[in-house]
Structure formats: C-alpha cells, structure tokens
C-alpha positions in Angstrom: 9.8 -20.0 11.8 11.6 -22.7 9.8 15.1 -21.4 10.5 14.6 -21.8 14.2 13.6 -25.4 14.2 17.1 -27.0 14.5 18.3 -24.3 17.0 18.3 -24.8 20.8 19.7 -23.0 23.9 22.5 -20.6 23.2 22.3 -21.4 19.5 18.7 -20.2 19.3 19.6 -17.0 21.2 22.4 -16.3 18.7 20.0 -17.0 15.8 17.6 -14.4 17.2 20.4 -11.8 17.6 21.5 -12.4 14.1 18.0 -12.2 12.6 17.3 -9.0 14.5 20.6 -7.5 13.3 19.6 -8.3 9.7 16.1 -6.8 10.1 17.4 -3.6 11.9 20.0 -3.1 9.1 17.4 -3.5 6.4 15.0 -1.2 8.2 17.7 1.5 8.7 18.8 1.4 5.1 15.2 1.6 3.7 16.2 0.0 0.4 17.9 -3.1 -0.9 21.1 -4.7 0.4 23.0 -7.7 -0.9 24.3 -10.6 1.1 27.9 -9.3 1.1 26.8 -5.8 2.2 24.6 -7.1 5.0 27.5 -9.4 6.2 29.8 -6.4 6.3 27.3 -4.1 8.2 26.3 -6.7 10.7 29.5 -8.7 11.2 27.6 -11.9 10.4 29.5 -14.4 8.1 28.2 -14.3 4.5 27.2 -18.0 4.6 25.2 -17.4 7.7 23.5 -14.3 6.3 22.5 -16.3 3.2 21.0 -19.2 5.3 18.9 -16.8 7.5 17.8 -14.7 4.5 16.5 -17.8 2.7 14.4 -18.8 5.8 13.2 -15.2 6.3 12.2 -15.0 2.7 10.0 -18.2 2.9 8.2 -16.6 5.8 7.6 -13.2 4.1 10.0 -11.3 6.5 12.2 -10.2 3.6 11.9 -10.1 -0.1 14.6 -10.6 -2.8 14.7 -8.7 -6.1 15.6 -11.6 -8.5 17.2 -9.1 -10.9 19.6 -7.4 -8.4 19.8 -10.3 -5.9 19.3 -7.6 -3.2 17.1 -8.1 -0.1 14.6 -5.7 1.4 12.0 -5.8 4.2 9.1 -8.1 3.3 5.4 -7.6 3.6 4.9 -9.2 7.1 7.4 -6.8 8.7 6.2 -3.8 6.8 2.7 -4.4 8.1 3.9 -4.7 11.7 6.3 -1.8 11.8 3.8 0.9 12.9 3.4 2.1 9.2 6.6 4.1 8.8 8.7 1.4 7.1 5.7 0.5 4.9 5.2 4.1 3.8 8.9 4.6 3.1 9.0 1.5 0.9 5.8 2.5 -0.9 7.1 6.1 -1.6 10.5 4.7 -2.8 9.1 2.2 -5.1 6.1 4.1 -6.5 7.6 7.5 -7.6 8.4 6.7 -11.2 5.1 4.7 -11.6 3.0 7.7 -10.3 4.9 10.1 -12.7 4.3 7.8 -15.6 0.5 7.4 -14.8 0.2 11.2 -14.4 1.8 11.9 -17.7 -0.2 9.1 -19.4 -3.6 10.2 -18.1 -3.1 14.0 -17.5 -4.7 13.5 -14.1 -3.6 13.5 -10.5 -2.3 10.2 -9.3 -2.0 9.3 -5.6 -1.0 6.4 -3.4 -2.8 6.0 -0.1 -2.7 3.7 2.9 -4.6 3.1 6.1 -3.7 5.2 9.1 -5.8 4.3 12.1 -9.4 5.1 11.3 -8.5 7.3 8.3 -6.8 7.1 5.0 -3.4 8.7 4.4 -1.9 10.0 1.1 1.7 8.9 1.1 2.7 9.8 -2.3 1.3 11.7 -5.3 2.1 13.0 -8.8 0.2 16.0 -10.0 -0.1 17.7 -13.4 0.8 21.3 -13.7 -2.8 22.3 -13.6 -3.6 20.0 -10.6 -7.4 19.3 -10.5 -9.4 20.2 -7.5 -9.5 16.7 -5.9 -5.7 16.6 -5.4 -5.5 20.2 -4.2 -8.4 20.0 -1.8 -8.4 16.6 -0.3 -6.6 16.5 3.1 -3.6 14.3 3.5 -5.6 12.5 6.2 -9.1 11.7 4.9 -12.3 9.7 5.8 -12.7 6.2 4.5 -16.3 6.4 3.4 -16.1 9.2 0.8 -14.1 9.2 -2.4 -12.9 6.2 -4.3 -9.5 6.0 -2.5 -11.2 5.9 0.8 -13.8 3.4 -0.1 -11.2 1.1 -1.6 -9.2 1.2 1.6 -12.4 0.6 3.6 -13.5 -2.3 1.5 -10.4 -4.3 2.2 -9.8 -3.1 5.8 -10.2 -5.4 8.8 -13.8 -6.1 9.5 -13.8 -4.3 12.9 -12.6 -1.1 11.2 -15.3 -1.5 8.5 -18.0 -1.8 11.1 -16.8 1.1 13.1 -16.8 3.4 10.1 -20.1 2.2 8.6 -22.0 2.5 11.9 -20.4 5.6 13.3 -22.7 8.2 11.4 -20.2 9.1 8.7 -19.9 12.8 7.7 -21.7 14.1 4.6 -19.5 16.2 2.4 -21.8 16.6 -0.5 -25.2 15.3 -1.7 -23.4 12.4 -3.2 -21.6 11.2 0.0 -22.7 7.8 1.0 -23.6 7.9 4.7 -26.3 5.3 5.2 -25.0 2.0 6.6 -27.0 -0.2 4.3 -25.8 1.7 1.3 -22.2 1.8 2.5 -22.1 -1.9 3.1 -23.6 -2.5 -0.4 -20.8 -0.3 -1.9 -18.2 -2.2 0.0 -19.5 -5.5 -1.4 -19.4 -4.1 -4.9 -15.9 -2.8 -4.5 -14.7 -6.1 -3.1 -16.2 -8.0 -6.0 -14.9 -5.7 -8.7 -11.6 -4.7 -6.9 -12.3 -1.3 -8.2 -13.9 1.8 -6.8 -15.2 5.0 -8.3 -16.7 8.3 -7.0 -18.3 11.3 -8.5 -18.5 14.5 -6.3 -18.6 12.4 -3.0 -15.8 14.4 -1.4 -15.3 17.5 -3.5 -17.8 19.0 -5.9 -17.1 18.8 -9.6 -14.5 16.1 -9.1 -14.4 12.3 -9.7 -11.9 9.6 -8.8 -11.2 5.9 -9.6 -9.1 3.7 -7.4 -7.8 0.1 -7.1 -6.5 -1.8 -4.0 -3.0 -3.2 -3.7 -3.4 -6.3 -1.6 -1.1 -8.3 0.7 -1.0 -12.1 -0.1 -3.5 -12.6 2.8 -6.0 -10.4 1.1 -5.7 -7.3 3.5 -5.1 -3.9 1.9 -1.5 -2.8 1.5 -2.3 0.4 -0.2 -4.6 2.0 -2.8 -3.7 3.5 -6.2 -6.0 6.4 -7.3 -6.5 8.7 -10.2 -8.6 11.8 -9.7 -9.5 15.2 -11.3 -12.3 17.2 -12.9 -15.6 15.3 -13.1 -16.0 16.0 -16.9 -12.6 14.5 -17.7 -12.4 11.6 -15.3 -15.9 10.1 -15.0 -16.3 9.3 -18.7 -13.1 7.4 -18.6 -13.9 5.2 -15.6 -13.7 1.9 -17.5 -10.5 2.8 -19.3 -8.9 4.0 -16.1 -9.8 0.7 -14.4 -7.6 -1.2 -16.7 -4.8 1.3 -16.4 -4.9 1.4 -12.6 -5.1 -2.5 -12.2 -2.1 -3.0 -14.5 -0.1 -0.3 -12.6 -1.3 -1.8 -9.2 -0.1 -5.3 -10.2 3.3 -3.9 -11.1 3.6 -2.0 -7.8 2.4 -5.0 -5.8 5.0 -7.2 -7.5 7.7 -4.6 -6.7 6.7 -4.3 -3.0 5.9 -7.9 -2.2 8.3 -9.5 -4.7 5.6 -12.0 -5.6 
C-alpha cells in the first residue's frame, strides 16, 4: 500500500495501528464519518487522518462521498469482512432506491448477495399485494433457479460456478435449468447481456428480472431484482432491463463511490 512505502520500523508499526483504528471506527459506525470526527474518535491528529485516508482511498479501502466529504468503508474491505459489513452497507444505501423501484413498477424489488454456495436476500421492498415470488422464495436460495440466483452465479468466482453447475442442481419446476450444458450456456448469455430473466423457474406463475452490481474487478457485489406475477412481469422484461440497469448503476456508484 502506497502510504506504507516511506514508513520503516516503529513508524511503520504506528502507521498500521492508526490505519486499523480508522478501519475499526468506520466499521463500527456503519455509515460515513468526516476527517474531524474520525480524528476525535481515534485520537489521531486531523492532518494524519487525512493523509492516511487519501492513501486508503486510492487502494479501495475507503470511499469518500464527494458531496458530504465523509468517508466510509470501501469495496475491498467490504468484500473481505465476512459479509456482514457489506450487507449493512448495501441495506443502508439501498432502502430508498428499493422503495422507489417498488412504487414505480408495482412489483417486488429485492437486493441479493452471495452467501457461501447460496444467494441471500439482504433487503426488499414489497407492494401491499406482494406477488408470490417475494412471499415464497426463501431468504437463502439456490443460485441456478430464478433470475436473481442466475445473475449471482454468472458473476461468481469460477470454482463456485463449476460446483453449482456440476452438482446436480435441484429441479423446482419444469422450467428450472438443471443440465450442465444448458446452465453454462445461460451463464454465458447473462454475462454477455449483464441481465437475467426467469419464468416459473423457482415458483409457478411468477417471473423475475435481475441485473448484477459489480465490483471494479468484475466480481459480483450484489444483484438487483424485480419479480412478481408472470403475466405482469414477463411482458415487461425489456422495459425492466433498462429500469434495473439504471438503478443498479446508481447503487453501484453509491456503494463504490466510483
């Protein structure tokens, strides 16, 4: 890391302690903190806090909101913090967006991430007459069935992809893709279009559309999905694609500060 390059011996140890103090403070807060507040909470001089934060931002460890000037945990640490900090940040930054999409489309909107060998719903906004998909899909779900799961799978690490594809995936309905050749072809299509759809793959009479939200290195950060009754969602797949991709870009920028 660049901010370590001129540090040696005791100075390097002090730098490490200061950086860890800043990281721990940001993780504990879960939101954004300014340079002054970070200095007060950690006891580190303001000028030193600013210097470290600049180097940490360059390396993706923290991200700064240019509007508020506040700092929050960056994508590299979010991805390495066993998932809880990532999920907290996703939930905190997606709530208003999910509500807006729900009101705009009249459908259930969800935000999902990888959790081991499964997908995990971390946030959702449901209309009053919540469609069957939102009501019946488990919080933890398989990656091969449904648009949200397939979008996560398509941008998951290759070892996880192969494990899912060749592990005899469960068939939920007649439309569930279980063959390895067909599932690999579906993954290729989703990666090319950065968009996934499903009709009755997980729950009968439902349909879903989903787009990935990617880290700068191309790995999946999360998936944004809209689902509901087949007859109301499937005919709007192309329109929902544009709605989702626009919303995903906004959320990606908010999370990664890109």
